C-alpha positions as CSV (number, residue, x, y, z in Angstrom):
1,X,-11.0,-17.6,-8.1
2,X,-9.2,-17.9,-4.8
3,X,-10.3,-20.4,-2.1
4,X,-12.8,-19.0,0.5
5,X,-11.5,-18.1,3.9
6,X,-11.9,-20.5,6.8
7,X,-15.6,-20.7,7.6
8,X,-15.3,-19.8,11.3
9,X,-13.9,-16.4,10.4
10,X,-15.7,-15.6,7.2
11,X,-18.8,-14.0,8.6
12,X,-16.9,-11.9,11.1
13,X,-14.4,-10.8,8.5
14,X,-17.2,-9.9,6.0
15,X,-19.0,-7.9,8.7
16,X,-15.8,-6.0,9.6
17,X,-15.1,-5.3,6.0
18,X,-18.7,-4.1,5.4
19,X,-18.7,-1.9,8.5
20,X,-15.4,-0.2,7.4
21,X,-16.1,-0.1,3.7
22,X,-16.3,3.7,3.5
23,X,-13.0,4.1,5.2
24,X,-11.5,1.5,2.9
25,X,-12.8,3.5,-0.1
26,X,-11.1,6.6,1.3
27,X,-7.8,4.8,1.8
28,X,-8.1,3.2,-1.7
29,X,-8.9,6.5,-3.3
30,X,-5.9,8.1,-1.6
31,X,-3.6,5.2,-2.6
32,X,-4.7,5.4,-6.2
33,X,-3.9,9.1,-6.3
34,X,-0.5,8.5,-4.7
35,X,0.2,5.9,-7.4
36,X,0.0,8.6,-10.0
37,X,-2.2,6.5,-12.3
38,X,-5.7,6.6,-10.8
39,X,-7.2,5.4,-14.1
40,X,-5.4,2.1,-13.9
41,X,-7.2,0.5,-11.0
42,X,-10.6,1.7,-10.0
43,X,-11.2,2.2,-6.3
44,X,-13.6,-0.7,-6.1
45,X,-11.1,-3.0,-7.9
46,X,-8.4,-2.0,-5.5
47,X,-10.6,-2.7,-2.5
48,X,-11.6,-6.1,-4.0
49,X,-8.0,-7.1,-4.7
50,X,-7.0,-6.1,-1.1
51,X,-10.0,-8.1,0.3
52,X,-8.6,-11.2,-1.4
53,X,-5.2,-10.6,0.1
54,X,-6.7,-9.9,3.6
55,X,-9.3,-12.6,4.0
56,X,-6.7,-15.3,4.8
57,X,-4.8,-13.2,7.2
58,X,-4.9,-14.0,10.9
59,X,-7.4,-12.2,13.1
60,X,-7.2,-8.5,13.6
61,X,-6.6,-6.9,17.0
62,X,-8.6,-3.8,16.4
63,X,-10.3,-1.6,13.8
64,X,-7.1,0.4,13.3
65,X,-5.1,-2.8,12.9
66,X,-7.5,-3.9,10.2
67,X,-7.3,-0.6,8.3
68,X,-3.5,-0.4,8.6
69,X,-3.3,-3.9,7.2
70,X,-5.7,-3.0,4.4
71,X,-3.6,0.0,3.5
72,X,-0.5,-2.2,3.3
73,X,-2.4,-4.7,1.1
74,X,-3.5,-1.9,-1.2
75,X,0.1,-0.7,-1.5
76,X,1.1,-4.2,-2.5
77,X,-1.7,-4.4,-5.1
78,X,-0.6,-1.1,-6.6
79,X,3.1,-2.0,-6.7
80,X,2.3,-5.4,-8.3
81,X,0.2,-3.7,-10.9
82,X,2.9,-1.1,-11.6
83,X,5.5,-3.9,-12.0
84,X,3.2,-5.7,-14.4
85,X,2.7,-2.6,-16.5
86,X,6.4,-2.0,-16.6
87,X,7.1,-5.6,-17.7
88,X,4.5,-5.2,-20.5
89,X,6.1,-1.9,-21.6
90,X,9.4,-3.8,-22.2
91,X,7.7,-5.4,-25.1
92,X,8.5,-9.1,-24.7
93,X,10.7,-8.9,-27.8
94,X,8.4,-6.8,-29.9
95,X,9.7,-3.9,-32.0
96,X,10.0,-0.5,-30.2
97,X,7.3,2.1,-30.8
98,X,7.7,5.8,-30.7
99,X,6.4,7.0,-27.3
100,X,4.7,10.3,-26.7
101,X,5.1,12.4,-23.5
102,X,1.9,11.0,-21.8
103,X,3.3,7.5,-22.2
104,X,6.6,8.6,-20.7
105,X,4.9,10.2,-17.8
106,X,2.9,7.0,-17.1
107,X,6.0,4.9,-17.1
108,X,7.7,7.4,-14.8
109,X,4.7,7.1,-12.4
110,X,4.9,3.3,-12.4
111,X,8.7,3.4,-11.8
112,X,8.1,5.7,-8.8
113,X,5.4,3.4,-7.3
114,X,7.8,0.4,-7.6
115,X,10.7,2.4,-6.2
116,X,8.7,3.5,-3.1
117,X,7.5,-0.1,-2.6
118,X,11.0,-1.5,-2.9
119,X,12.4,1.2,-0.6
120,X,9.8,0.4,2.1
121,X,10.7,-3.3,1.8
122,X,14.3,-2.4,2.4
123,X,13.4,-0.2,5.3
124,X,11.4,-3.1,6.8
125,X,14.5,-5.3,6.7
126,X,16.5,-2.6,8.6
127,X,13.8,-1.5,11.0
128,X,10.3,-3.1,10.8
129,X,8.9,-0.5,13.2
130,X,9.9,2.4,11.0
131,X,8.3,0.7,8.0
132,X,5.1,0.1,10.0
133,X,5.0,3.8,11.0
134,X,5.3,4.8,7.3
135,X,2.5,2.4,6.4
136,X,0.3,3.8,9.3
137,X,1.0,7.5,8.8
138,X,1.5,7.7,5.0
139,X,-0.5,4.9,3.5
140,X,-3.4,4.6,6.1
141,X,-3.4,8.3,7.0
142,X,-3.4,7.7,10.8
143,X,-2.5,10.4,13.3
144,X,0.5,10.0,15.6
145,X,-1.9,9.0,18.4
146,X,-3.6,6.3,16.3
147,X,-0.3,5.0,15.1
148,X,1.0,4.8,18.6
149,X,-2.1,2.9,19.7
150,X,-1.7,0.4,16.8
151,X,2.0,-0.2,17.4
152,X,1.9,0.0,21.2
153,X,4.3,2.9,21.5
154,X,4.1,6.6,22.6
155,X,3.1,9.5,20.4
156,X,6.6,10.9,21.0
157,X,8.2,7.7,19.7
158,X,6.0,7.8,16.7
159,X,6.9,11.4,16.0
160,X,10.7,10.7,16.3
161,X,10.5,7.5,14.2
162,X,8.4,9.2,11.6
163,X,11.1,11.9,11.1
164,X,13.8,9.2,10.9
165,X,11.8,7.1,8.4
166,X,11.1,10.0,6.1
167,X,14.7,11.0,6.1
168,X,15.8,7.4,5.3
169,X,13.3,7.2,2.5
170,X,14.3,10.5,1.1
171,X,17.9,9.6,1.0
172,X,17.2,6.1,-0.4
173,X,14.9,7.5,-3.2
174,X,17.2,10.4,-4.0
175,X,20.2,8.0,-4.6
176,X,18.3,5.8,-7.0
């Protein structure tokens, strides 16, 4: 079990999490669906794993900042789980087994989750703001206005950067 958060923040963080739990459930449910393997991590498990990642984070500036950070944490949990499943499928030296179509599809879903995660990491190295816009718009489901408020930029900049980020990700994922 992980260490508890600093005591001064624990009650406030727990209250914030409790007050936004239904929104966290919606984000987690959407993220599981996007991962292509909703049976792998239940929504509650995804929220709990994200909670563990978030509880040691520095303070949150707003409700939207918290939810955006939670969406990012959920994406990381899903990518880590997909990587773990892929490494288990490699067999650790065991003899190969004949795979059926459903197993092939599951592996393909895991590969896609890992590829999107890696592409977003690459985008963050090139342009952190574009990566944050993808996290806010795609993963947290925020509108242009909400994303602009979170990032401190105009709606028009969000719209322009969103188009640029989608084009970059499309190109990156198409080449792989």
